C-alpha positions in Angstrom: -1.4 14.7 19.3 0.7 11.5 19.1 2.5 10.6 15.9 4.3 7.5 14.6 7.2 7.9 12.2 8.5 5.1 9.9 11.6 5.7 7.8 14.4 4.1 5.8 17.5 5.6 4.3 19.3 4.5 1.2 21.5 3.3 -0.4 21.4 0.0 1.5 24.5 -1.9 2.5 24.0 -5.4 3.7 27.5 -5.8 5.0 27.5 -2.9 7.5 25.3 0.0 8.5 26.2 3.0 6.2 27.0 6.4 7.8 23.6 7.8 6.9 21.8 5.0 8.6 23.8 5.3 11.7 23.2 9.1 11.7 19.4 8.6 11.4 19.4 5.9 14.1 21.3 8.2 16.5 18.9 11.0 16.0 15.9 8.8 16.8 17.5 7.1 19.8 18.4 10.5 21.3 15.1 12.1 20.7 13.2 11.0 23.8 10.5 9.2 21.8 8.4 6.2 22.8 8.4 2.7 21.2 11.6 3.1 19.2 12.3 0.1 17.0 15.4 0.3 14.8 16.1 -2.4 12.2 18.1 -3.0 9.1 15.2 -2.4 6.7 13.0 0.1 8.6 12.7 2.1 11.7 9.7 3.3 13.7 9.2 5.6 16.7 6.2 7.2 18.4 5.8 10.2 20.5 4.1 13.6 21.0 4.1 15.7 17.8 6.7 18.3 18.9 9.5 15.8 19.6 8.6 13.6 16.6 8.6 16.5 14.1 11.9 17.8 15.6 13.4 14.4 15.2 12.2 14.1 11.6 13.9 17.4 10.7 17.1 16.3 12.4 17.1 12.8 10.8 16.6 14.3 7.4 19.4 16.8 7.8 21.8 14.4 9.4 21.2 11.4 7.1 21.4 13.5 3.9 24.6 15.2 5.2 26.0 11.7 5.9 25.4 10.5 2.3 21.8 9.3 2.0 20.5 9.5 -1.5 16.9 8.7 -0.5 15.0 8.9 2.7 11.6 7.3 2.7 9.4 8.6 5.4 5.8 8.1 6.6 4.2 10.0 9.5 0.8 8.8 10.9 -1.4 10.5 13.5 -2.3 7.9 16.2 -5.9 7.8 17.2 -7.1 8.5 20.8 -8.4 5.4 22.6 -12.0 5.9 23.7 -13.4 3.8 26.5 
């Protein structure tokens, strides 16, 4: 099963990326996921369920430990393409 995860961490800082945002970004970039898109107001990545779920657990742990007060997260199951 393939999944897409979308997430943001708060509080926001428009001047520079806060430590919690950097921590979450590093987890996702190291996680061997597909279609990783990291931005200032939202992040997405896709991959097989095992690596995505492991990355979600790590990004929650690391971003909260780095000072996040909120993590907004959405995980979607991606449909299989049928010919």
